[in-house]
N, C-alpha and C positions, 0 to 999 in steps of 0.2 A: 898273365895279367897281375898287375900290382895289386897288393893287398893293403887295405886301410883299416885302422881303427875307426870306430864309429865317430869318436870325437874329432878325428881328422877331417871328417866329411861334413858333419852337421855339428856346428858349434856356435851358439848365439853370442859368445863372449870373446871370441878370438877372430883373427884374420882367416877368412874362409879360402884357404889355398885351393881346395878342390871344387868348391861350389860358388866361386865368384862368378857373378853375372854382371855384365856392363850395364849401367843405367842408361836411359835414353840419351842423356847429354854427353856420354863418354867421349865421342869423337871430338866435340867442341872443347871439352875440358882438357883433353890430351893435347890439342892444338895450342891452347893457352900455355900449357906447361912447356911446350916446345918453342914458343915465341919468346925470343930474348927480351929481357927488360920488363916482362909482365909480371905484376903481382897477381895472385889468384885468391879469391875468397870462395870457400865452400861452406854453405850454411844450410841449416835445416833441422828438424826435430832430432832428438835422441833416438837412436835405433834405426836410423834411415841409411846407415853405411857411409857416413862422411869420411871418417878416418880410414875405413877400409878402402874406399875409392882412392884416396890420396896414396896410401901405401902401395896399392896395385899400380897406379900410374908411375910412380917412382921406379917400381920393379920393372915395368914394361919398358920404360925409357932407358933401363940399364944404369941408373944413378946409384952408386954404392951408398950404403948407409953412412959411411965416413965422409961423404960429400953432402950430407944433410944435417943441419942443426935442428933437432926436434925437441921442443920444450912444451910442457903442459901448463895451461893457466891455473889449473887447480893447485899446483905446487906453489904458485906465486900469487895466490889470491889476496895476500895482505900487503903487496907492494903497491905504492902510490904511483910509481914511475916505471915506464917500459925500460928506460935506460938502467934503472936498478935491477929490473928483472934479467936483462940480458948480461949486465955486469956480474950478477950473482952466478949465472950459468956459465959464463966464460972466465970467471975469476979475475976480472980486470976492473979499472976505474969506470964507474957508470957514466961515461960521457960519449957524445957522438964521435968525437975524434979518436977516442981509444977503441970504441967498438967497431967502427966501420972497417978498418983494415982486416980485423978477424972475421967479420961477417963476409968479406969479399972472398975468403978462402973456400967457401962452400957454394954449392949451386943454389941451394934453397934454405931458407929459415922457415921452419914449420911452427906455428903457434896453434897447438890444439886446445880445445876448450877455451877459446879466446874470451868467451862471455864470463868466465870466472875471474878474469882480471878485474881489478878495480876500475871504475869509470875513468878516473884520471889517467891510468895507465893505458887503457884503450884509446882515449882521445890523443894522448901524446903520440902513441905509435901511429895512429892514423894520420896525424899532422906531419909526421916524419917520413912517411912512405915515399913521398915525392922526392925528397932529398936522397933517400937510399936508392930509388930508381935511377936517379942521375949518376950514382956511383956504383951501378951494376950489382946492387944487393937486392935479392929477390925474396919476397915473403909469400907464404901460404898461410892464409887464415882460416881456421876451422872453428866453427861455433854455431850457436843457434841463430834463427832468422835476423835478430836485431843486429848481429855482427856486421852484416853487409850494409844495413841501413845506416849505422854509424859511420862507416867509411864513406858512403855516398855523400852524407851531409857535411863532412869535414872540409873537403877541399874539392871544388868543382873540376879542377884540372886533373884530379886523380882518376876520373872516370876512364880515360883511354889507357891509363897505365895499370888499371886493376880490372880483371874480368871476374864479376860475381856470378856464382852458380848456386841456385837453390835446390837442395835435395828434398824431394817429397816422397810420398808413398809411391811404389812402383805399380806397374800395370800387371794384368793377368799373365801376360806372355813372360814377363820376367819371373814371376812366381813359378810358373810351369817349368820354365828352363832350369831354375835352381833345383827344383824337386827331381827333374830328370837327370841332371848331373850327379846328384847325391845317389840316386838309385842306381846309375850306371857304375859308380865307383864301388858300391857295395854289392853289385851283382844281384839286384833285387828289382822288383817292380811294384809301384803303388797302383792300387786300383783306380779306375776312373772316377768312382764315387769319392774315394778318399782324397785324390787329388783336387777335385772340385771343392770338398769340404775345407781343405787347407787353404785353397785360393781365397774362399770366403772369410774363413776365420782369421787369417793373417792380415788381411786388408792391405797387402802389398808392403808390409814392413819387414825388411830382411832379418832382423833379429827374431821376430816372431815365427817366421817361416822356418828358420833354423831350429828353434826350440820345439815347435810341433813335430817336425820331421824326426828329430832325434828321439822325442818321447814315443812316437809311433814305432820306431825301431826297437827300442827298449821293451816296449809292451809285447812284442812278438819274439823277443829273444835274439835279436840281431845286434851284436856288439862289434862286428868286424866284417870285412868282405867275405862272402860266403862262397865256397867252392863250386857247389852245384846250385843253379838257379832254383829258388823256391817258387811257390804259387804266389799269387798276388798278395801284397800286404794290404789288408782291408780291416781296419779297426774303426770303432765308433769314436769320434773325438769326445763325445760327452763322457766316455769312460776314462779319458786322459786328463780330465780337468785338474785333478790333484797333482799329477806328475808335472803338468805344464805350470801350474801355479808354483810348485816347489822351486822351479828354476828361477822365478821372479821374486820369490818371497825374500831371498837374501838381499836383493837390491832395494825392495820397496817396503816390506812389511813393517819394519820398525819405524820407518818414516811415516807411514800411514798411521800407525798407533800414536806416535808423537803429535801428528797433526790433529788427531781426534781428541787428544788430551788437552790441547790448547797451548797457551803461552808457558814458556819456561818458568819453573818454580811454583806454578799454581795450576798445572795442567788438570789435575784431578777434579777441579771444581766447576768445570764448564761443560754441561750436557750439550749445549748448543753447538760446540765445535764438532762433537760426534754427529749430531743431527745433519750438519752441513756436509760432512764427509759421506755419511750414509745416503744422503739424498743425491750427491754427485755420483756415487757409485751405482745407484739405481738407474741412472741415465746411461744412454748409449752415445749421446752426442758428446762432441769435444768442447763446445761452447755452451755453458750453462748460465742462463740469464738470472741475475739476482732476483728478479721479480718471481721467477719460478721457485727458487729456493725459499723465498719468503712465503709464497702461496702454500708450498708443501709443509714447511716447518712451523710457520705462525698461523697461516689462514685456515689450516685444518682443525685448530683448537676452537671447540665450541664455546667454552666459558669466556666471557668478555674479559674478565679480570686476569685470568691465566693467559689469555691471548695478548693482553697489554704487556704483562710481564715477560712473556716470551719474546715479544717485539723488541723490548728494551735490550734483553740479553742477545738477541740476534744481531742488532746494529752494534751493540759493544763488541761482539766477536768479530764482525766485519772490519771494524777499525783496527783490529790487531792481526787480522788474517794474513796480510802480506808479510808482517814480521815473523809470524809462526811458520809461514811457508819457507821463508829464508832460513830460519832457525833450524829447520829440519833438512835443509839441503835440497829442497825441491823447487828452488826458484828458477831452475831451467826446465822444470817439468810442468809446474802450474803457474799461470800468469793471473795475478789480480792486483789491481792498484786500488787503494782506499778510495771509496766513492765511485768506483767503476760500475759498469752495468753488467758485466759477465765475469765468470770465472772460467778461464780457458785452460784446457789440458793440451799443452804444447807437445807432449811426448806421446805418440801413438802406442808405444809399448806400455806406457802407464795406463792409458785408456783401456787397452786390452786387459791389463791385470785387474783394474777395478771392475770390469765387466765379469771376470771370473771369481773375484774375491767374495768369500762368505763374510759379510759384514758382521755377522754374529761372532766370528773369530776375533775381530777387532774389539768388539764390545766386551768379550770375555777378558781382554787383556788390560782394560782400564777400569777404574772405578767411577761409576756415574753417580753424581750426587743426587740423592733422592728429593732434596728440597728444591723447589723451583723459584728461588729467589734471583731475580735478574741482577741485583747489586750484592756483591760480597759484603760491602760495608758502605754506610752512609755517614757522612761527617757532619757534626754540629759544632759551631765555634762562634766566637764574637769577631766582628769584622776587623778589628785592629790587630789580630794575630793571623790574618789570611796568608801572608808570605810563608810563615812556618807550616801552616796547614797544607798549602799548595805543594811545598816540598815533600810533605808526607804523602800526599795523594799521588804525585807523580812517581815516587818511589814504589808505591803499591801498584800503579798501572805498569811500571817497567817490569814488575814480577807477574804480570798477567792478571791482576785482580780487576774486577769490575766495581767501580767507586762512584757513588752518587756525590757529586761536587757541583754546587749550583752554577758556577762559572762555566762548566762544561755543558750544562743543560739549558742554557739560556733560550735557545730556540724552542725546546720542548716546553719551557715554563711560560713563554711569551703569550700573553693573552688568557692564561688559565687563572682560576681561583687559587691562589697560592696556598692558602691555608688548607683547602680540601686536598689539592694535589700533594703537598708536602706531607700532609697527614697520612695519605695513602702510601707514599713512598717509604716514610720512616716506620709505619706499622706493618706494611704487607710486602714490600718489595726489597727490603734489605735483610741480609742474614744477621749483621751486626750494626750497631750504631756507635761509632767512635766519638766520644764527647771530650773536646778540648777545654780543660778547665783552666781558665785564666782569671786574672783579677776582674776583668771587665765582663766575663761570662754572666754573672748573676744580675748584671745591671741592664742587659739588653733584652728587648722584647722578643725578638725572633729566637734567640737561644732558650728563652724561657718557654716559648710555645713548643719548640722542637723537643725540649727535655720532658715536657708534660706528656707528649705523644710517646716518647721513649719509655718513660716510667710506666705508662699504661700498657704498652706493648711487652715490656719485660715481665709484667704480672701475668700475661697470657702465655708466654713462651715456656716450654718445658726446659729449655737450655738457657744459659746466660745470654744476654743481649746487649746490655749497656757496657761499653768498654772505656773507662775513664783514662784519659791521657793528660798527666799533669804538666802544666807550664808554670804555674805559680802556686804559692801557699795560699789556698782559698777553700772555704767551705761552701758547698752549693747544696742548697736544700734539695732533697730528693736523690742525692748520690751518697750512699752510706760510706762512712769512712772504713768500714770493714771490707769493702768490695776490692778485689785486686785490681791494681792499676799499673800503668807504665809511666815513669817519670822521664820526660825528655830533658831534664837537667842532668840526668844520670846515664841515659843511653842516647845514642845517635838516632837520628830519623831512620837511617838505613837499618839499624838494629831493630827499631820498633817495627818497621815494615816487615822484616824477616820473622819477627814473632807473631805477627798477625797472619802471615802466610802459613806459618806452622800451625797456628790455632785452626785455621780453616781447613787445612788438609787433615788434621786430626778430627775435625767435626765430620768431614766427608766420609771417614772410615768407620764412624760409629754406627 
């Protein structure tokens, strides 16, 4: 009997040589690979075995590795053109005429992680697939679900030349066969109870099945094929939580912590990002309605003023959530579009990880701001300097700060008593008030009203509140000349924004 190391049998991160199980569509996909002239698209969530399937098919069909050009979209995620991607890979001029003769030398061109290519490169490749089909160049596209959708919509005539297959979670029979193959290779047996528990916990996701089975073996001291059959392997999966989590920590933990902190350069100041992640982690479903997030994060607050403040913070975070997801490299794992109605977990392995994760561990890794101000800063200015102010506001927002700026809040302010609402915002909802001191500032009614609120609020705060930003040489009653300021004639808007980010981060650690 051949002996195997445990990692040769159960391995969630590598090709499962021993425990490969054919998915339901395997015969149809195999037929597509054998059909001359066909492009093939294999899409589905991460962890469902797309890449494993393609590698196994190529192996089963006897296609040598040197007859396959395999490239990964992650490596070329900054390229705008598929021709430049292929040109870089093949070290030739990035043109159709130069590339085609070289591509004809291999049986398949495999583009893995297709969704990581830029939209322009994906679209260009989709539009060119028909031409390459006519020149006997065959592509295999591997990516998340939107990969096949993009190809469908590009060229109606591509349909009969491209066979799309969607990889989803597998059924119970698949899971049981994988477990049995591994047990046979290690000369062991899993108990019926443990097998049923693995079926339930893994939800038919191949990478999760592999991870749980490996942890079970480690728990009972099996690290290779045993010479003499042992009694049934029968462990309680609840005791394996930490060991299974450890397998996925390297892939996900830092990203979840980054997501809980919020937008780059100002992550530490947003409790609400953490609240969103904590709420998503507490759910078991993959599609989480925004309405549910709002109800649990905002609606549960009894005090009306605090609830209003949290609502503002919640919607500000939602505006940036898709950017934060992308920044953390989770855009093929979590799907959310600004203004959308749901946050969708596209990767079942990630859903499994969140179900096991102790959110307190994430909380301990970030600093949550104790103050509940929905706005990091509110700006006060005279209307004639608005272009300069807006430049500053956008620079702050690019750094992840929440800014009260009247033009961004027109819907919220519409129909309200502006004096009452603005008074509440400047006095209760902003951590700082940035006052743009220009020649016209003392002459305008609204700035005078806002500054009066600011002076009163500053008198109540235990820490500094008014932050003067100098545009012109001007004395403004109520702003002492001894107060520290930033002069935009001496520093750039970007530098001023960085200073404010630094100040808020320092404030959050006090």
